[in-house]
TORKOL-4160 file (C-alpha; in steps of 0.2 Angstrom, whole numbers, padded with zeros to 4 digits, m for minus):
328
<pt num="1" X="m0064" Y="0053" Z="m0078"/>
<pt num="2" X="m0056" Y="0062" Z="m0092"/>
<pt num="3" X="m0057" Y="0054" Z="m0108"/>
<pt num="4" X="m0039" Y="0044" Z="m0116"/>
<pt num="5" X="m0033" Y="0044" Z="m0132"/>
<pt num="6" X="m0028" Y="0027" Z="m0137"/>
<pt num="7" X="m0011" Y="0027" Z="m0146"/>
<pt num="8" X="m0018" Y="0019" Z="m0164"/>
<pt num="9" X="m0030" Y="0034" Z="m0160"/>
<pt num="10" X="m0018" Y="0047" Z="m0160"/>
<pt num="11" X="m0009" Y="0040" Z="m0175"/>
<pt num="12" X="m0023" Y="0041" Z="m0185"/>
<pt num="13" X="m0028" Y="0060" Z="m0179"/>
<pt num="14" X="m0009" Y="0067" Z="m0184"/>
<pt num="15" X="m0011" Y="0056" Z="m0201"/>
<pt num="16" X="0002" Y="0041" Z="m0200"/>
<pt num="17" X="m0009" Y="0029" Z="m0203"/>
<pt num="18" X="m0012" Y="0012" Z="m0193"/>
<pt num="19" X="0000" Y="0010" Z="m0176"/>
<pt num="20" X="0004" Y="m0003" Z="m0169"/>
<pt num="21" X="m0011" Y="m0007" Z="m0153"/>
<pt num="22" X="m0005" Y="m0001" Z="m0134"/>
<pt num="23" X="m0002" Y="m0018" Z="m0125"/>
<pt num="24" X="m0016" Y="m0019" Z="m0110"/>
<pt num="25" X="m0013" Y="m0020" Z="m0093"/>
<pt num="26" X="m0025" Y="m0018" Z="m0077"/>
<pt num="27" X="m0019" Y="m0014" Z="m0059"/>
<pt num="28" X="m0027" Y="m0019" Z="m0044"/>
<pt num="29" X="m0026" Y="m0007" Z="m0030"/>
<pt num="30" X="m0024" Y="m0010" Z="m0013"/>
<pt num="31" X="m0037" Y="0001" Z="m0008"/>
<pt num="32" X="m0051" Y="0013" Z="m0014"/>
<pt num="33" X="m0048" Y="0028" Z="m0025"/>
<pt num="34" X="m0036" Y="0038" Z="m0015"/>
<pt num="35" X="m0018" Y="0050" Z="m0012"/>
<pt num="36" X="m0010" Y="0034" Z="m0007"/>
<pt num="37" X="m0008" Y="0026" Z="m0026"/>
<pt num="38" X="m0006" Y="0043" Z="m0032"/>
<pt num="39" X="0008" Y="0040" Z="m0044"/>
<pt num="40" X="m0002" Y="0028" Z="m0054"/>
<pt num="41" X="m0017" Y="0041" Z="m0058"/>
<pt num="42" X="m0002" Y="0052" Z="m0063"/>
<pt num="43" X="0005" Y="0042" Z="m0072"/>
<pt num="44" X="m0011" Y="0039" Z="m0082"/>
<pt num="45" X="m0017" Y="0059" Z="m0082"/>
<pt num="46" X="0000" Y="0064" Z="m0089"/>
<pt num="47" X="0002" Y="0051" Z="m0102"/>
<pt num="48" X="0018" Y="0043" Z="m0095"/>
<pt num="49" X="0011" Y="0023" Z="m0099"/>
<pt num="50" X="0004" Y="0031" Z="m0115"/>
<pt num="51" X="0022" Y="0035" Z="m0119"/>
<pt num="52" X="0027" Y="0018" Z="m0115"/>
<pt num="53" X="0014" Y="0010" Z="m0127"/>
<pt num="54" X="0001" Y="0005" Z="m0112"/>
<pt num="55" X="m0014" Y="0006" Z="m0113"/>
<pt num="56" X="m0017" Y="0006" Z="m0090"/>
<pt num="57" X="m0033" Y="m0001" Z="m0085"/>
<pt num="58" X="m0033" Y="0006" Z="m0062"/>
<pt num="59" X="m0045" Y="m0005" Z="m0053"/>
<pt num="60" X="m0048" Y="0002" Z="m0037"/>
<pt num="61" X="m0051" Y="m0009" Z="m0020"/>
<pt num="62" X="m0063" Y="m0009" Z="m0004"/>
<pt num="63" X="m0067" Y="m0019" Z="0009"/>
<pt num="64" X="m0075" Y="m0033" Z="0000"/>
<pt num="65" X="m0059" Y="m0035" Z="m0010"/>
<pt num="66" X="m0044" Y="m0046" Z="m0010"/>
<pt num="67" X="m0030" Y="m0040" Z="m0022"/>
<pt num="68" X="m0021" Y="m0057" Z="m0021"/>
<pt num="69" X="m0037" Y="m0063" Z="m0026"/>
<pt num="70" X="m0041" Y="m0054" Z="m0039"/>
<pt num="71" X="m0023" Y="m0058" Z="m0046"/>
<pt num="72" X="m0023" Y="m0076" Z="m0042"/>
<pt num="73" X="m0040" Y="m0076" Z="m0054"/>
<pt num="74" X="m0033" Y="m0066" Z="m0069"/>
<pt num="75" X="m0043" Y="m0051" Z="m0064"/>
<pt num="76" X="m0026" Y="m0040" Z="m0065"/>
<pt num="77" X="m0009" Y="m0040" Z="m0070"/>
<pt num="78" X="m0004" Y="m0032" Z="m0056"/>
<pt num="79" X="m0008" Y="m0028" Z="m0039"/>
<pt num="80" X="m0002" Y="m0015" Z="m0026"/>
<pt num="81" X="0000" Y="m0025" Z="m0006"/>
<pt num="82" X="0009" Y="m0023" Z="0010"/>
<pt num="83" X="0022" Y="m0036" Z="0011"/>
<pt num="84" X="0017" Y="m0044" Z="0026"/>
<pt num="85" X="0001" Y="m0051" Z="0019"/>
<pt num="86" X="0009" Y="m0056" Z="m0001"/>
<pt num="87" X="0021" Y="m0065" Z="0010"/>
<pt num="88" X="0008" Y="m0075" Z="0017"/>
<pt num="89" X="0000" Y="m0079" Z="0004"/>
<pt num="90" X="0014" Y="m0084" Z="m0005"/>
<pt num="91" X="0017" Y="m0097" Z="0010"/>
<pt num="92" X="0002" Y="m0102" Z="0007"/>
<pt num="93" X="0006" Y="m0107" Z="m0009"/>
<pt num="94" X="0002" Y="m0089" Z="m0020"/>
<pt num="95" X="0014" Y="m0089" Z="m0032"/>
<pt num="96" X="0016" Y="m0069" Z="m0032"/>
<pt num="97" X="0033" Y="m0060" Z="m0033"/>
<pt num="98" X="0036" Y="m0041" Z="m0030"/>
<pt num="99" X="0045" Y="m0033" Z="m0044"/>
<pt num="100" X="0047" Y="m0017" Z="m0035"/>
<pt num="101" X="0043" Y="m0006" Z="m0021"/>
<pt num="102" X="0040" Y="0012" Z="m0023"/>
<pt num="103" X="0034" Y="0014" Z="m0003"/>
<pt num="104" X="0052" Y="0015" Z="0005"/>
<pt num="105" X="0044" Y="0018" Z="0025"/>
<pt num="106" X="0030" Y="0013" Z="0034"/>
<pt num="107" X="0013" Y="0025" Z="0037"/>
<pt num="108" X="0007" Y="0011" Z="0050"/>
<pt num="109" X="0004" Y="0017" Z="0068"/>
<pt num="110" X="m0007" Y="0015" Z="0084"/>
<pt num="111" X="m0017" Y="0031" Z="0087"/>
<pt num="112" X="m0020" Y="0030" Z="0109"/>
<pt num="113" X="m0034" Y="0045" Z="0117"/>
<pt num="114" X="m0021" Y="0050" Z="0131"/>
<pt num="115" X="m0034" Y="0050" Z="0143"/>
<pt num="116" X="m0033" Y="0034" Z="0144"/>
<pt num="117" X="m0017" Y="0032" Z="0152"/>
<pt num="118" X="m0007" Y="0023" Z="0137"/>
<pt num="119" X="0009" Y="0034" Z="0136"/>
<pt num="120" X="0020" Y="0019" Z="0131"/>
<pt num="121" X="0018" Y="0000" Z="0123"/>
<pt num="122" X="0023" Y="m0007" Z="0142"/>
<pt num="123" X="0006" Y="0001" Z="0144"/>
<pt num="124" X="m0004" Y="m0009" Z="0130"/>
<pt num="125" X="m0008" Y="m0026" Z="0141"/>
<pt num="126" X="m0025" Y="m0024" Z="0148"/>
<pt num="127" X="m0031" Y="m0014" Z="0135"/>
<pt num="128" X="m0042" Y="m0016" Z="0119"/>
<pt num="129" X="m0034" Y="m0012" Z="0103"/>
<pt num="130" X="m0042" Y="m0010" Z="0086"/>
<pt num="131" X="m0033" Y="m0020" Z="0071"/>
<pt num="132" X="m0037" Y="m0021" Z="0055"/>
<pt num="133" X="m0039" Y="m0039" Z="0048"/>
<pt num="134" X="m0038" Y="m0044" Z="0029"/>
<pt num="135" X="m0021" Y="m0045" Z="0027"/>
<pt num="136" X="m0017" Y="m0030" Z="0037"/>
<pt num="137" X="m0016" Y="m0038" Z="0054"/>
<pt num="138" X="0001" Y="m0044" Z="0053"/>
<pt num="139" X="0010" Y="m0030" Z="0059"/>
<pt num="140" X="0003" Y="m0030" Z="0074"/>
<pt num="141" X="0003" Y="m0047" Z="0077"/>
<pt num="142" X="0022" Y="m0047" Z="0074"/>
<pt num="143" X="0025" Y="m0032" Z="0083"/>
<pt num="144" X="0016" Y="m0040" Z="0098"/>
<pt num="145" X="0024" Y="m0055" Z="0099"/>
<pt num="146" X="0041" Y="m0046" Z="0098"/>
<pt num="147" X="0033" Y="m0038" Z="0114"/>
<pt num="148" X="0028" Y="m0053" Z="0122"/>
<pt num="149" X="0009" Y="m0047" Z="0123"/>
<pt num="150" X="m0003" Y="m0059" Z="0121"/>
<pt num="151" X="m0016" Y="m0056" Z="0111"/>
<pt num="152" X="m0030" Y="m0067" Z="0115"/>
<pt num="153" X="m0039" Y="m0054" Z="0128"/>
<pt num="154" X="m0030" Y="m0066" Z="0141"/>
<pt num="155" X="m0022" Y="m0058" Z="0159"/>
<pt num="156" X="m0008" Y="m0050" Z="0154"/>
<pt num="157" X="m0014" Y="m0047" Z="0135"/>
<pt num="158" X="m0024" Y="m0036" Z="0126"/>
<pt num="159" X="m0039" Y="m0037" Z="0118"/>
<pt num="160" X="m0043" Y="m0034" Z="0098"/>
<pt num="161" X="m0055" Y="m0026" Z="0094"/>
<pt num="162" X="m0057" Y="m0029" Z="0074"/>
<pt num="163" X="m0059" Y="m0015" Z="0066"/>
<pt num="164" X="m0067" Y="m0009" Z="0054"/>
<pt num="165" X="m0061" Y="0003" Z="0043"/>
<pt num="166" X="m0066" Y="0020" Z="0050"/>
<pt num="167" X="m0061" Y="0027" Z="0068"/>
<pt num="168" X="m0077" Y="0025" Z="0075"/>
<pt num="169" X="m0069" Y="0013" Z="0088"/>
<pt num="170" X="m0059" Y="0028" Z="0096"/>
<pt num="171" X="m0069" Y="0041" Z="0093"/>
<pt num="172" X="m0084" Y="0028" Z="0102"/>
<pt num="173" X="m0072" Y="0026" Z="0114"/>
<pt num="174" X="m0074" Y="0007" Z="0112"/>
<pt num="175" X="m0055" Y="0006" Z="0113"/>
<pt num="176" X="m0041" Y="0012" Z="0119"/>
<pt num="177" X="m0032" Y="0013" Z="0104"/>
<pt num="178" X="m0036" Y="0011" Z="0086"/>
<pt num="179" X="m0023" Y="0006" Z="0071"/>
<pt num="180" X="m0020" Y="0022" Z="0057"/>
<pt num="181" X="m0011" Y="0028" Z="0042"/>
<pt num="182" X="m0001" Y="0041" Z="0047"/>
<pt num="183" X="m0008" Y="0048" Z="0028"/>
<pt num="184" X="m0026" Y="0042" Z="0034"/>
<pt num="185" X="m0035" Y="0038" Z="0047"/>
<pt num="186" X="m0026" Y="0051" Z="0058"/>
<pt num="187" X="m0032" Y="0066" Z="0050"/>
<pt num="188" X="m0051" Y="0059" Z="0051"/>
<pt num="189" X="m0049" Y="0058" Z="0071"/>
<pt num="190" X="m0041" Y="0077" Z="0070"/>
<pt num="191" X="m0055" Y="0080" Z="0057"/>
<pt num="192" X="m0068" Y="0073" Z="0070"/>
<pt num="193" X="m0063" Y="0087" Z="0083"/>
<pt num="194" X="m0051" Y="0077" Z="0094"/>
<pt num="195" X="m0032" Y="0087" Z="0094"/>
<pt num="196" X="m0017" Y="0082" Z="0091"/>
<pt num="197" X="m0015" Y="0085" Z="0110"/>
<pt num="198" X="m0025" Y="0073" Z="0117"/>
<pt num="199" X="m0019" Y="0059" Z="0106"/>
<pt num="200" X="m0005" Y="0048" Z="0109"/>
<pt num="201" X="0003" Y="0038" Z="0092"/>
<pt num="202" X="0017" Y="0024" Z="0090"/>
<pt num="203" X="0020" Y="0022" Z="0073"/>
<pt num="204" X="0029" Y="0007" Z="0067"/>
<pt num="205" X="0044" Y="0012" Z="0060"/>
<pt num="206" X="0049" Y="0021" Z="0077"/>
<pt num="207" X="0048" Y="0005" Z="0088"/>
<pt num="208" X="0057" Y="m0004" Z="0076"/>
<pt num="209" X="0044" Y="m0017" Z="0067"/>
<pt num="210" X="0039" Y="m0008" Z="0052"/>
<pt num="211" X="0037" Y="m0019" Z="0036"/>
<pt num="212" X="0034" Y="m0014" Z="0020"/>
<pt num="213" X="0019" Y="m0006" Z="0012"/>
<pt num="214" X="0011" Y="m0003" Z="m0005"/>
<pt num="215" X="0026" Y="m0014" Z="m0018"/>
<pt num="216" X="0019" Y="m0020" Z="m0035"/>
<pt num="217" X="0016" Y="m0040" Z="m0036"/>
<pt num="218" X="0015" Y="m0050" Z="m0050"/>
<pt num="219" X="0012" Y="m0067" Z="m0054"/>
<pt num="220" X="0027" Y="m0079" Z="m0057"/>
<pt num="221" X="0023" Y="m0086" Z="m0074"/>
<pt num="222" X="0023" Y="m0068" Z="m0080"/>
<pt num="223" X="0043" Y="m0067" Z="m0075"/>
<pt num="224" X="0047" Y="m0082" Z="m0089"/>
<pt num="225" X="0037" Y="m0075" Z="m0103"/>
<pt num="226" X="0049" Y="m0061" Z="m0112"/>
<pt num="227" X="0034" Y="m0051" Z="m0119"/>
<pt num="228" X="0026" Y="m0048" Z="m0101"/>
<pt num="229" X="0043" Y="m0043" Z="m0092"/>
<pt num="230" X="0045" Y="m0030" Z="m0106"/>
<pt num="231" X="0026" Y="m0023" Z="m0105"/>
<pt num="232" X="0029" Y="m0025" Z="m0084"/>
<pt num="233" X="0049" Y="m0014" Z="m0086"/>
<pt num="234" X="0039" Y="m0001" Z="m0097"/>
<pt num="235" X="0024" Y="m0001" Z="m0083"/>
<pt num="236" X="0036" Y="0000" Z="m0068"/>
<pt num="237" X="0045" Y="0013" Z="m0077"/>
<pt num="238" X="0030" Y="0025" Z="m0081"/>
<pt num="239" X="0026" Y="0022" Z="m0064"/>
<pt num="240" X="0039" Y="0030" Z="m0056"/>
<pt num="241" X="0040" Y="0044" Z="m0066"/>
<pt num="242" X="0023" Y="0045" Z="m0060"/>
<pt num="243" X="0028" Y="0045" Z="m0042"/>
<pt num="244" X="0041" Y="0057" Z="m0043"/>
<pt num="245" X="0031" Y="0068" Z="m0053"/>
<pt num="246" X="0017" Y="0065" Z="m0038"/>
<pt num="247" X="0034" Y="0070" Z="m0026"/>
<pt num="248" X="0037" Y="0086" Z="m0035"/>
<pt num="249" X="0019" Y="0091" Z="m0036"/>
<pt num="250" X="0007" Y="0086" Z="m0022"/>
<pt num="251" X="m0006" Y="0098" Z="m0025"/>
<pt num="252" X="m0008" Y="0094" Z="m0043"/>
<pt num="253" X="m0008" Y="0075" Z="m0039"/>
<pt num="254" X="m0019" Y="0078" Z="m0024"/>
<pt num="255" X="m0031" Y="0085" Z="m0039"/>
<pt num="256" X="m0028" Y="0069" Z="m0052"/>
<pt num="257" X="m0034" Y="0058" Z="m0040"/>
<pt num="258" X="m0052" Y="0067" Z="m0039"/>
<pt num="259" X="m0052" Y="0071" Z="m0055"/>
<pt num="260" X="m0051" Y="0051" Z="m0055"/>
<pt num="261" X="m0063" Y="0046" Z="m0039"/>
<pt num="262" X="m0079" Y="0040" Z="m0048"/>
<pt num="263" X="m0088" Y="0039" Z="m0028"/>
<pt num="264" X="m0086" Y="0056" Z="m0027"/>
<pt num="265" X="m0083" Y="0051" Z="m0009"/>
<pt num="266" X="m0065" Y="0061" Z="m0006"/>
<pt num="267" X="m0062" Y="0078" Z="m0005"/>
<pt num="268" X="m0048" Y="0091" Z="m0010"/>
<pt num="269" X="m0041" Y="0096" Z="0007"/>
<pt num="270" X="m0040" Y="0076" Z="0013"/>
<pt num="271" X="m0032" Y="0071" Z="m0004"/>
<pt num="272" X="m0022" Y="0086" Z="m0004"/>
<pt num="273" X="m0016" Y="0082" Z="0015"/>
<pt num="274" X="m0014" Y="0065" Z="0012"/>
<pt num="275" X="m0004" Y="0064" Z="m0005"/>
<pt num="276" X="0009" Y="0077" Z="0007"/>
<pt num="277" X="0011" Y="0064" Z="0021"/>
<pt num="278" X="0010" Y="0049" Z="0006"/>
<pt num="279" X="0026" Y="0059" Z="m0004"/>
<pt num="280" X="0036" Y="0055" Z="0016"/>
<pt num="281" X="0035" Y="0039" Z="0013"/>
<pt num="282" X="0038" Y="0036" Z="m0006"/>
<pt num="283" X="0055" Y="0049" Z="m0005"/>
<pt num="284" X="0070" Y="0038" Z="m0006"/>
<pt num="285" X="0063" Y="0025" Z="m0016"/>
<pt num="286" X="0068" Y="0025" Z="m0036"/>
<pt num="287" X="0055" Y="0010" Z="m0037"/>
<pt num="288" X="0071" Y="m0005" Z="m0035"/>
<pt num="289" X="0065" Y="m0016" Z="m0018"/>
<pt num="290" X="0081" Y="m0011" Z="m0005"/>
<pt num="291" X="0087" Y="m0029" Z="0000"/>
<pt num="292" X="0090" Y="m0022" Z="0019"/>
<pt num="293" X="0070" Y="m0017" Z="0020"/>
<pt num="294" X="0065" Y="m0033" Z="0015"/>
<pt num="295" X="0075" Y="m0042" Z="0028"/>
<pt num="296" X="0069" Y="m0034" Z="0039"/>
<pt num="297" X="0052" Y="m0035" Z="0035"/>
<pt num="298" X="0056" Y="m0056" Z="0035"/>
<pt num="299" X="0063" Y="m0055" Z="0053"/>
<pt num="300" X="0049" Y="m0045" Z="0059"/>
<pt num="301" X="0036" Y="m0056" Z="0050"/>
<pt num="302" X="0047" Y="m0073" Z="0058"/>
<pt num="303" X="0048" Y="m0067" Z="0075"/>
<pt num="304" X="0029" Y="m0071" Z="0081"/>
<pt num="305" X="0038" Y="m0086" Z="0092"/>
<pt num="306" X="0024" Y="m0099" Z="0093"/>
<pt num="307" X="0014" Y="m0090" Z="0080"/>
<pt num="308" X="0025" Y="m0082" Z="0067"/>
<pt num="309" X="0016" Y="m0073" Z="0054"/>
<pt num="310" X="0028" Y="m0082" Z="0042"/>
<pt num="311" X="0037" Y="m0100" Z="0046"/>
<pt num="312" X="0051" Y="m0100" Z="0034"/>
<pt num="313" X="0063" Y="m0089" Z="0023"/>
<pt num="314" X="0055" Y="m0086" Z="0008"/>
<pt num="315" X="0064" Y="m0090" Z="m0011"/>
<pt num="316" X="0060" Y="m0081" Z="m0022"/>
<pt num="317" X="0048" Y="m0069" Z="m0016"/>
<pt num="318" X="0058" Y="m0053" Z="m0026"/>
<pt num="319" X="0066" Y="m0049" Z="m0039"/>
<pt num="320" X="0076" Y="m0033" Z="m0046"/>
<pt num="321" X="0075" Y="m0042" Z="m0064"/>
<pt num="322" X="0061" Y="m0028" Z="m0067"/>
<pt num="323" X="0069" Y="m0016" Z="m0061"/>
<pt num="324" X="0087" Y="m0016" Z="m0065"/>
<pt num="325" X="0079" Y="m0011" Z="m0086"/>
<pt num="326" X="0068" Y="0000" Z="m0078"/>
<pt num="327" X="0078" Y="0011" Z="m0072"/>
<pt num="328" X="0091" Y="0012" Z="m0084"/>
């Protein structure tokens, strides 16, 4: 990871004497270091955070890390999360608020082997479907509820396979369909030697059940502190600058992500491909949450019949207070 000079160090280097220290801010990612989060790494690498007087620490996520728990425990100032899990956590008592929405579109889909005979959602009953949990199951459960398909393995329903964060259940034919993202696991299936012609995909966006992904969330009490609000405004402004830079320079953005991958697990080919797909999802967003997208997400989550993801219309779950200032 490249070294960063602090604002104070830069001031001394240029002979200006002591300078005001940068404000610290910690961002907790939803998953591991990859191009899904390129905008934040770009903002760090290109000095956009530094220009805003911020010293930003980016904490990768992983299978054993729940961003909302990190946020509640004071381990981060801002987290990246999907809105279904964030709203479910809020209804359960976590006072978290969406302050910006860099992702405009959903990249979630079910990917099925064509040989199974699954050609349409009507073919799901009787099948085994791989589903991610830890908060990622909510869009799927909402979709099945809208289709009227039980998820308990009963007659006329589907059997849910608790899917790890890999594509093995499809490759090993343990499931007819698995959860994938347009920018990640789908390509892992392709790289495993299965051609696109051998697959059938169902994008949540195309099925009309897409819910918002990868928003920025903070603890509600931060919004009552003018100093914290000022810091968040600067963070969102720099982050969106990073995202737009990444959209315009996808290959360079992917290489910046690789520079920040301390595990060495990511590859140039996969990250460049991922960045190209992620850019399609952030395109059209200036960072401000679109109320229509929010309403669609809430409606989807509340449409689960007797078992909805959330049971009532959320109040105070999002704000334009930060983006209104950041986008001026």
